[in-house]
C-alpha positions in Angstrom: 28.5 -56.4 -42.8 27.4 -53.2 -41.0 26.9 -54.3 -37.3 29.1 -56.7 -35.4 27.9 -57.9 -32.0 30.5 -59.2 -29.5 29.5 -60.7 -26.2 32.1 -61.3 -23.5 32.2 -62.4 -19.9 35.6 -60.8 -19.3 37.4 -64.1 -19.0 40.8 -64.5 -20.8 39.3 -67.1 -23.3 36.4 -64.8 -24.0 38.6 -61.8 -24.6 40.8 -64.0 -26.9 38.1 -63.4 -29.5 39.1 -59.7 -29.8 41.7 -60.3 -32.5 38.9 -61.8 -34.7 36.6 -58.8 -33.9 39.5 -56.4 -34.8 40.2 -58.2 -38.1 36.5 -58.1 -39.1 36.3 -54.4 -38.3 39.3 -53.7 -40.5 37.9 -55.8 -43.4 34.5 -54.0 -43.0 35.6 -50.3 -42.4 32.0 -49.1 -42.2 30.9 -51.6 -39.6 30.1 -50.6 -36.0 30.8 -52.9 -33.1 28.4 -53.5 -30.2 30.1 -55.1 -27.2 28.0 -56.6 -24.5 28.8 -57.6 -20.9 26.1 -59.3 -18.9 26.1 -59.3 -15.1 24.6 -62.4 -13.7 25.7 -64.0 -10.5 23.6 -62.9 -7.5 21.0 -61.4 -9.8 20.5 -64.8 -11.4 20.6 -66.8 -8.2 18.6 -64.7 -5.8 17.1 -61.8 -7.7 19.1 -59.4 -5.6 21.1 -56.3 -6.5 23.2 -55.6 -3.4 25.2 -52.3 -3.4 28.5 -54.2 -3.2 27.6 -56.5 -6.0 26.5 -53.6 -8.2 29.8 -51.7 -7.5 31.9 -54.8 -8.4 29.9 -55.4 -11.6 30.1 -51.8 -12.7 33.9 -51.8 -12.1 34.2 -55.1 -14.0 32.2 -53.7 -16.9 34.3 -50.6 -17.0 37.5 -52.7 -17.0 36.2 -54.8 -19.9 35.2 -51.8 -21.9 38.7 -50.3 -21.5 40.3 -53.6 -22.4 38.3 -53.9 -25.6 39.0 -50.2 -26.5 42.7 -50.7 -25.9 42.9 -53.9 -28.0 41.0 -52.2 -30.9 43.1 -49.1 -31.0 41.6 -45.5 -30.8 40.7 -45.5 -34.5 38.6 -48.7 -34.3 37.2 -48.0 -30.8 35.5 -44.9 -32.1 33.1 -47.3 -33.9 32.3 -49.2 -30.7 29.1 -49.1 -28.6 29.5 -50.8 -25.2 26.5 -52.3 -23.3 26.3 -53.5 -19.7 23.2 -55.4 -18.9 21.8 -57.3 -15.9 20.0 -60.6 -16.4 20.2 -63.9 -18.1 23.2 -63.9 -20.5 21.9 -66.0 -23.4 18.5 -64.2 -23.5 20.1 -60.7 -23.4 22.7 -61.6 -26.0 19.9 -62.7 -28.5 17.6 -59.9 -27.6 20.3 -57.2 -27.8 21.8 -58.5 -31.0 18.4 -58.4 -32.6 17.6 -54.9 -31.2 20.9 -53.5 -32.6 20.1 -55.1 -36.0 23.4 -57.0 -35.9 24.7 -59.0 -38.8 26.7 -61.5 -36.7 27.2 -62.5 -33.0 30.7 -63.3 -31.8 31.3 -65.4 -28.7 34.6 -66.4 -27.1 34.4 -70.0 -25.9 35.7 -71.9 -22.8 35.2 -68.9 -20.5 35.7 -69.9 -16.9 33.8 -67.1 -15.1 30.6 -67.5 -13.1 28.3 -70.4 -14.0 26.2 -70.2 -17.2 28.5 -67.6 -18.8 29.9 -67.5 -22.4 30.9 -71.2 -22.4 30.2 -73.9 -25.0 27.7 -76.2 -23.3 25.8 -73.3 -21.7 25.4 -69.8 -23.0 26.9 -70.2 -26.4 25.0 -73.4 -27.0 21.8 -71.7 -26.1 22.7 -68.7 -28.3 23.4 -71.1 -31.2 20.0 -72.6 -30.8 18.0 -69.4 -30.3 19.7 -66.7 -32.4 18.3 -66.1 -35.9 21.5 -64.3 -37.2 24.9 -65.9 -37.8 26.8 -66.9 -34.7 30.6 -67.1 -34.6 32.2 -69.1 -31.8 35.9 -68.4 -31.3 38.2 -71.0 -29.6 41.4 -69.9 -27.8 43.3 -68.3 -30.7 46.7 -66.5 -31.4 47.0 -62.9 -30.5 46.9 -62.0 -34.2 44.2 -63.0 -36.7 43.9 -62.6 -40.5 41.0 -63.7 -42.7 42.7 -65.4 -45.7 40.9 -68.8 -46.2 37.4 -70.0 -45.4 36.1 -73.5 -45.2 32.4 -73.7 -46.3 30.8 -77.0 -45.2 27.8 -77.8 -47.4 25.4 -80.8 -47.8 24.0 -79.3 -51.0 20.5 -78.7 -49.8 18.7 -75.3 -50.1 18.9 -75.1 -46.3 22.5 -74.0 -46.5 22.0 -71.3 -49.1 22.1 -68.6 -46.4 25.5 -69.9 -45.3 26.7 -69.8 -48.9 25.4 -66.2 -49.2 27.4 -65.3 -46.1 30.6 -66.8 -47.6 30.0 -65.0 -50.8 29.6 -61.7 -49.0 32.9 -62.3 -47.3 34.6 -63.0 -50.6 33.1 -59.8 -52.1 34.4 -57.7 -49.2 37.8 -59.3 -48.9 39.5 -59.5 -52.4 42.3 -61.9 -51.3 39.9 -64.3 -49.5 39.9 -68.0 -50.7 37.1 -70.5 -50.1 37.3 -74.2 -49.7 33.8 -75.8 -50.2 33.6 -79.3 -48.5 31.0 -82.0 -48.8 31.3 -84.9 -46.4 30.3 -88.3 -47.8 28.7 -89.7 -44.6 29.2 -93.4 -45.2 30.6 -94.3 -41.8 27.2 -95.1 -40.3 26.7 -98.1 -42.6 28.3 -101.5 -42.3 31.3 -102.0 -44.5 31.5 -104.5 -47.3 27.8 -104.8 -47.9 25.8 -104.2 -51.0 23.8 -101.6 -49.1 26.9 -99.6 -48.1 28.1 -99.7 -51.7 24.8 -98.2 -52.9 25.0 -95.6 -50.2 28.5 -94.6 -51.2 27.6 -94.4 -54.9 24.6 -92.2 -54.0 26.8 -90.0 -51.9 29.4 -89.7 -54.6 26.8 -88.7 -57.2 25.4 -86.1 -54.8 28.9 -84.7 -54.3 29.3 -84.3 -58.1 25.9 -82.5 -58.3 26.9 -80.2 -55.5 30.2 -79.3 -57.1 28.4 -78.6 -60.4 25.9 -76.4 -58.7 28.6 -74.4 -56.8 30.6 -74.0 -60.0 27.7 -72.1 -61.6 27.1 -69.8 -58.7 30.7 -69.2 -57.6 32.2 -69.2 -61.1 32.9 -65.5 -60.9 35.5 -66.1 -58.1 37.7 -68.3 -60.3 40.7 -69.8 -58.6 39.6 -68.3 -55.3 37.2 -71.2 -54.9 37.8 -74.9 -54.7 35.6 -77.9 -54.0 36.5 -81.1 -52.1 34.5 -84.2 -51.2 35.8 -86.3 -48.3 34.6 -89.4 -46.4 34.0 -89.7 -42.7 31.9 -88.3 -39.8 30.8 -84.8 -40.6 32.1 -83.1 -37.4 35.5 -84.8 -37.4 35.9 -84.4 -41.1 35.1 -80.7 -41.1 37.5 -80.1 -38.3 40.3 -82.3 -39.8 40.0 -80.5 -43.1 40.2 -77.1 -41.3 43.4 -78.1 -39.7 45.1 -79.7 -42.7 44.1 -76.9 -45.1 45.0 -74.3 -42.5 41.8 -72.3 -42.9 41.0 -69.2 -40.8 37.3 -69.6 -40.6 34.6 -72.4 -40.9 31.1 -71.5 -42.1 28.3 -74.0 -42.1 24.5 -73.9 -42.3 22.0 -75.1 -39.7 18.7 -76.7 -40.6 16.8 -80.0 -40.3 18.1 -82.8 -42.4 16.4 -86.1 -43.2 19.5 -88.1 -42.4 20.4 -88.6 -38.8 23.4 -86.8 -37.4 23.7 -84.5 -40.4 23.3 -80.7 -40.5 20.7 -80.5 -37.8 21.7 -78.1 -35.1 22.5 -80.2 -32.0 24.7 -82.6 -34.0 27.0 -81.2 -36.6 26.6 -77.5 -35.8 27.1 -77.8 -32.1 29.7 -80.6 -32.7 31.8 -78.2 -34.8 31.3 -75.4 -32.3 32.7 -77.6 -29.5 35.6 -79.1 -31.5 36.6 -76.4 -34.0 40.3 -75.5 -34.1 39.4 -72.1 -35.7 36.6 -69.6 -35.4 33.3 -71.1 -36.8 30.2 -69.4 -38.0 26.8 -71.1 -37.8 24.3 -69.6 -40.2 20.6 -70.4 -39.9 18.3 -70.7 -42.9 15.7 -67.9 -42.1 13.0 -70.1 -43.5 13.7 -72.9 -41.1 13.4 -71.5 -37.6 11.4 -74.4 -36.2 12.6 -77.9 -35.4 9.1 -79.2 -36.4 9.4 -78.6 -40.1 7.4 -75.3 -40.6 8.9 -75.1 -44.0 10.1 -77.8 -46.4 13.1 -77.4 -48.7 14.1 -79.4 -51.7 17.4 -81.0 -50.8 18.2 -81.9 -54.5 20.9 -79.5 -55.8 20.3 -77.6 -59.1 21.6 -79.0 -62.3 24.9 -77.4 -63.5 27.7 -78.0 -65.9 30.8 -79.5 -64.3 31.6 -83.1 -63.5 34.2 -84.4 -61.0 34.8 -84.9 -57.4 38.2 -83.7 -56.1 39.6 -85.9 -53.3 41.4 -84.0 -50.6 45.1 -85.0 -50.6 
């Protein structure tokens, strides 16, 4: 990770993402930080830039820049570039992150500034849908943050391979990092006690076994630092519940179109986790699936591997 992009609206909840930014800069000592503040308000509503408005926004940007530098410490702030832009927040976040060749975009959530700011349901939702690089949403968090355990949510299809690569890059960079790979057996949408539901469950169980075998081959080098679990339930709720019970520090999941309704298609699981996550969550798009209209087709059948078993989460 060489370039971290952090967008903030200056609200307390948005600035609460700074401990996460700081932790990543420490884990990746060669990474530079680009911090962005976007002035909207009157510009967005009326297309005006009154002198008083400009003065207020310039002062606000200066205050935010100083706050970030103070939180990062002089050593880390030397690696920061600060941007102040005027316009539509989501558009400028995506465009600026791409222009600066960023590896990840970090957004604090539940900001309560001017309308359409960095807030799940508006700006961050739009950034999640538009950005082609990994996007991390950070809910209100403790003042200190350490990256020790990651939950990787997978459905076993090739569409989440980019997310898996992201997790592996973290494990390579952070020697003490542990990863929990989780597959959710989505059997809740089918009626209980029917032959159909039993066949669905058996198919899901077999898929979980195949996913575990596949992961065991590719992540074998990490040894005890990686574990696999299969759980039952609704994907969003299950992912968030496992994150709480396992006390993970980060959730990583892929975003792509899935044949099964309410699965890993952005707008369901991805955005659902972004809204409900108890810890920072990273949504990683498959670069080959940038359209909702199936411009590319992936084989959703996991590769054959060598291990056999499904580990229930206790």
